[in-house]
C-alpha positions, 0 to 999 in steps of 0.5 A, a space after each residue: 375523354 370518358 372517365 375510367 368508370 365509364 370505360 369499365 362499365 362499357 367493357 362490362 356491357 360488352 362482356 355481357 353482350 358477348 356472353 348473351 350472343 354466345 347463348 351462355 348463362 353466367 354459370 356456363 360462361 364461368 365454368 372454363 374461367 374458374 369463376 363463380 357466377 355471382 362474381 361475374 354478375 358484379 363484373 357484368 353490371 360494372 360494379 366490379 372492375 375486371 382485372 387485366 389477367 381475367 380479361 385476357 383469360 376471357 378473350 383467350 378462352 372464348 376467342 374474342 379479340 380484345 379490341 372488340 371489348 376495350 375501346 382506347 381513346 387514340 387517334 384513328 386514321 382518316 375514315 375516308 382514307 381507310 375506306 379507299 384503302 379497304 376498297 382497293 384490297 377488296 377489289 382483288 378478293 375472290 367471291 369466296 374471300 368476300 363471303 368470309 370477309 362479310 361474315 367476319 365484319 358481321 360478327 364484329 358488328 354484332 360484338 360491338 
């Protein structure tokens, strides 16, 4: 298991990547959060841990699923079983639904 400092730095890197993917400067990103860009820079570099309250605010403000930012070390389901289950679900989807799923998966992959 990674230590806490590594996890904080991983969250910091993801937050920076998300901000950059949204095409926002630190200043623009911070405006709706009520933060200054210097403080946010400390967070993005992993020099300052982000509080849970601030992380929730960021996720809510920018419609970011918290699971894309925070990696928890827990046991996941068997990947082979998950693929089979997802495959069965996809079999019942319409073309339009599949296009939406494709976009959703692409957006998630870019954020990780």
